[in-house]
N, C-alpha and C positions, 0 to 999 in steps of 0.2 A: 173364361178361365175361372175354375172354382177356388174356394178358399184353400183347399189342400195344396194347390200349386203355389200360392203366394204367402201362405202363413208360415214364414220361416224367418230366421235372422239373416242379416247380411253375411254372406260367405266370404271366403278369401282371407287375406291378411292386410287389406288396405287400411287407411286411417279410420274409416267408419265401419270396419268389419266388426262382427260380434267377437271375433278372436281377440281384438285389441280393446274391447269396451264391455267386458263382462265381469269385472271385479265385484260388482254388487251381487251377481248370482253366485260367485265364488263364496262370498260371505254367508249367503243363505244356505248353501250346501254344507258348509262347515258347522252351521248351527245345528244341523241334523246329526252330526257325528256321534254324540252320546247315545242317541236312540238307535243308530245303526249298530253300534257296539253292543248295546244292551240286547237288541233283537237277536243278533247272531249268537251271543253268549247263551241266551235262553233256549234257542233252537238247538245248540250243541248239547246243552245239558239235558235236553229232553230226547236226544238221539233222533231228531227229525231228519237229519241227513247223514250220509256215510261216505261213499266213495266219490260222489260228484255233487257239488253245490251249484244250483242253477239260479242265476240272478239276472234281472232285467232292469235297465234304466230307461224309463219312459220319458221322452222329451229330452234326449241327450244333447241336442244342438251340436255345434262345432266350436273348435277353439280350445284353450287350455283347460276348460272345465269338463270337457267331454269324458275324460278318464278319471276325473277326481272322485266321483262316487265309487267307481270300480276300485280305485286305490284305497278308499276308506273301508270298503268291504274286505279287501285283502288284508289290510292292517288288523281289522277286527277278527278275521279268521285266524290270522297268525297268532295274535295275542290269546285268543280263546283256546286254540288247539294246544298251545304251549302250556296254558294253565291246566288243561285236562290231560296233558301228556298224550295227545292224539296226533297221528300223522295228518297234516292238512289234506282236505279232499281236493280233487281236481275241481277247478272253477270254470264254469261255462257262463259267459257273459253275453247278453243280448242288448245291443244299443238300438233303441227305437226312436224314430222321429218321422215326421211327414216326408214324403218323397222329395220335396224341394229342399230339404236340409243339405248342407254341404258335407256329405259323407266322404267325398274325395279328400278334403282337407283333414277330416277326422282320421282317415286311415293312412294318410301320409305320415302322420305323427305316431302311428302304432309302433314302428321299429324302435323309436326312442323311448316309448313307454316300456317295451319289453327289455330294452337295455337297462333302464333304471330298475326294473323289477328284478332282473337277475343279479344286478350289482348289489341291491339292498336286501333282497330276500333269498337269493341263492336258487338252487335247482328246484326246491320245493314249490316255488311259485313262478318258475320260468315259463317261456312261451309254450312249452309242451304240456304244462299243467294249468295254463290259463288260456282258454280258447275264447276268442272274441268274434262276434258276428253282428251284422246289421239287420234290422227289421224295419224297412221303410214303409210304414203304413200308419194310418190313424189309430190311436189307442181307444177310439170309440168303436173299434171292431175287434173281433177275436184275433189274438196275435200268436198264441201258443197252444199246444195240445192240452187237454184237461189234466189237471193234477201234475203238471210238469215242473213248476217253479217252486223254489223255496222262499225267495225274497224278492220284493219289488220296491224300487225307489223311484220317486218322481219329484222334481223340484221346479217350482214356478212354471208349471205346464198345464195343470188341470183347470186353471181358471180361464184358459182359452176355450171358447165354445166351438161346437161342431158346425154350427151355422148361425146366421143372424136370426133372432126371434121374429116371428111373423107380426107381433104386436107393435113393431116399430113403424109400421105403415098402417094408416086407417083403411077401412073397407073401401073408401073412395079413392085410395091411392095417395093420400096426403101424408108426407113424412111427419112423424110424431115427435121427433127429437131434434128439431131444427136448431141450428147454431151450436150443436154439441157433437163432439166425437164420442162421448161416453155419457154416463149418467151424471149430469151436472145440476147446478142449482136451479136452472130454468127448465130442466126436464120434467114433464108431467109424471105423476105417480105411476101411471100405467106402464111407463117405459121401464122403471125399475122392476115392476112386477113381471113384465115380459122377459126381461133378462134373467131374473131369478127363476122363473118357470123353465127357461131353457137350460140354465145351469143345473137345476134339480133333475131335469130329464137326462142331461149328459152325464152328470156325476153318478146318478143312480145306475145308468148303463155301465159306466166305468167300473163301479164297484161290483156289479153282477159279473161282468166279464173277468175281472181279476180274481174273483172268488172261484170261478170255474178253472182258472189256470193255475192257481196256487194249490199246493198240497194241503191237506188238513193240518191246521196249526201253523201254516205259513204266515209270514209277516209282510207288512207293507208300511213304509215310512214315506210321508208326503209333505211337501210344503206348497202353499199357495199364497199369492198376494191377497191380503185381506182388505177390509174396508174401514176407513176412519171418517165418519160423517162430519167430524170437526175440521178436517183439512182437505184441500183440493186434491183430487187425483192427478197424477202427473199427466194423464191424457187430457185433463181439463186445460192445462196450460197450452198444449199443442192446439186444442180446439180454439182457444183465444187467439192464437197466432193466425189460424185460418180465417177467423172472423175479421181480423185486421186486414188481411189480404183481400177479402171480399169487399170491404169498404173502400179499398184502394183500387179496385177493379182488376186485381191480379188473379183472382179466382172467381168463377161464376157462383152466384148464390145457390143455384140449384145443385151444384156439385157438393157444396158443403152440406146442404139439407139432406142429401141422399147418402151421406157417408156415416157409418157407425162402426166402431171397433167391436169385433166378435169376442168380447171378453166380459167376464163378470167377477169382480172381487168380492167374495162372500164375507159375511160376518161369522164369527166362530160358532154362534148358536145355530146358524143356518147349516153349517157343515155338520155339526153334531146331530141335528135333526134328520138330515138326509141319511147319514150313516146308520142311525138307529132304526129308521123306517125301512131302509133296504134290507137290513137284518143279517147279512152274511158275515159281518165282522164285529168283534168286540173292540171298543176303544180302549187302548192301553194307556195312552197319554194324548192330551190335546192342549196345546199351549200357544200363546201369542207372543210375538216379539216385534221389535222395530229394527229396520236396517236403514242407516243414514243414507240420504241421497249422495252425500259427499263428505269426506273427512280430510283434514289437513294432510294426513299421510298419503292420500291419493295423489298429491302434487308430485311426490317423488317418483311416481310411475309414469309421468308424462313429460317427455323431453320437450324443451322449448317453453315450458311454463315456469314462471318464476316461483321459487320457493319462498314466497313472501306472505306471511299470515295476514298482512293488511289487505291483500288482494284475494282473500278467502272466497268472497262471493263471486267475484269476476271469474276467477279460475274455476271455481265450482260450477258456475253456469255453463262454461265451455265443456267441462267434463260430463256434466249431466246431459247436455245436449248431444254429445258424442255417443253416450250410452243409449239415449233414447232413439237416436237415429239408427243405431245398429239393430235395434229391435223393430222399429216402426217403419223404416223406409220401404221395404218390399211391399207392404200393405198400402201405405199412403201413396207411394209413387204410382202404383197400379191405378189408383182412382184419380189422382190429381195431375199425374205426369211427372217424369223425372226432372224436367227443366226447372221446376221451382224448388227442388229439394234443398239446394244450397241456401237460398234465400229464406225458406221456411225454417230451417234449423238454426240459421244465424239469428233470426228473430226469436226462436225458442230459447237460444242461449241467453239473450238479453232478458227475457221474461224469467227464466230460471235464476239469473243473477239477482234480479229485483226481489224475487221471492226469498232467496237465501239471505238477502240483507234483512228482511223482516223476520224470517224464521230460519236462523242458522242451523237449527237442529232438525230440519225437515227430514222425515223418514218415511220409508215404505212400511205400512203395517203388514204383518205376515202371520200366517198360521202354520204351525208344525204339529203333525199328529202321527201317532204310531198305532197301527191296527193289527189285530190278530184274527186270522180266519177261524171261524168257529169250527170246532172239531166235528167231523162227520163219522157216523158209525154205520157200518154195513152189516146187514143181517143176512147170514148165509142160509 
């Protein structure tokens, strides 16, 4: 089974589903709201679109965040068109993710989305003027006809790699990243280089494909999980759990040695370098920000957890573990087996609790950037 079949979030609406454990990603999407508004305002002012506005959300996943970027685009179109005294265009939305994504759950919630849309926006943005379709395919392939899109959004998706780098195994077949799920303190330098090389290859292809699909002057707003060399990556904690389980005989050492997460969290300067070298886009804005692992307000959203600030770390550990499980379980269970998942993430919860006791402001470093496709001129 290839990565495309298992690289997805937990579907459904169970306790450890992505639908019930994705508030962090919600916060990340909302960080992009000002750039979404600005992008659409500037496209409207330059008359880049008229009767139909075509928008793609790449890596849409499932759950309450699936339609959040679409809603923010509608809000921006509504605000902008009112300001220019224009009739809003028809909106065509494409929700993209890998085929293993829980599209069934996503589209079961579509009627309630349309109901809210007509209630708050009226006929101008009703279901007859907002057409939504799914595109189940890797975004490292061509997804849309050339010059067909006006705007692309992607949040916390492009840091996932298309495949594991070859450099993670030596020529003689020896794993190079032993005892690590990701790039850890004990990882040799060539492991980071192999992952960076794969990210450069993938992200360069991503930019090339998107530039072909966007109209001249089209916009793209992206967020990715960034790198903070001073703090452990959340995958490091899960790798520590696996090491503990190896030492207790619960996991085979060879299983741990052969597992690597197909992900690279880049640094801002690496992102900038790749965009400039690929050459299809101008960087309008590039900024970094942090999203907390857990906040006191998160307690209110989890029934059965005491609203007691003195238990901040303990409750936080449980919530962080639930969120991590929602993202990681399909990939980790495929390699280690589903039987140990409860034990593994219970242990992860304890490690996350201990880390939050030492670092109550633990956060995910993130990168947000807005790109403009360079204008193309055709000679007749």
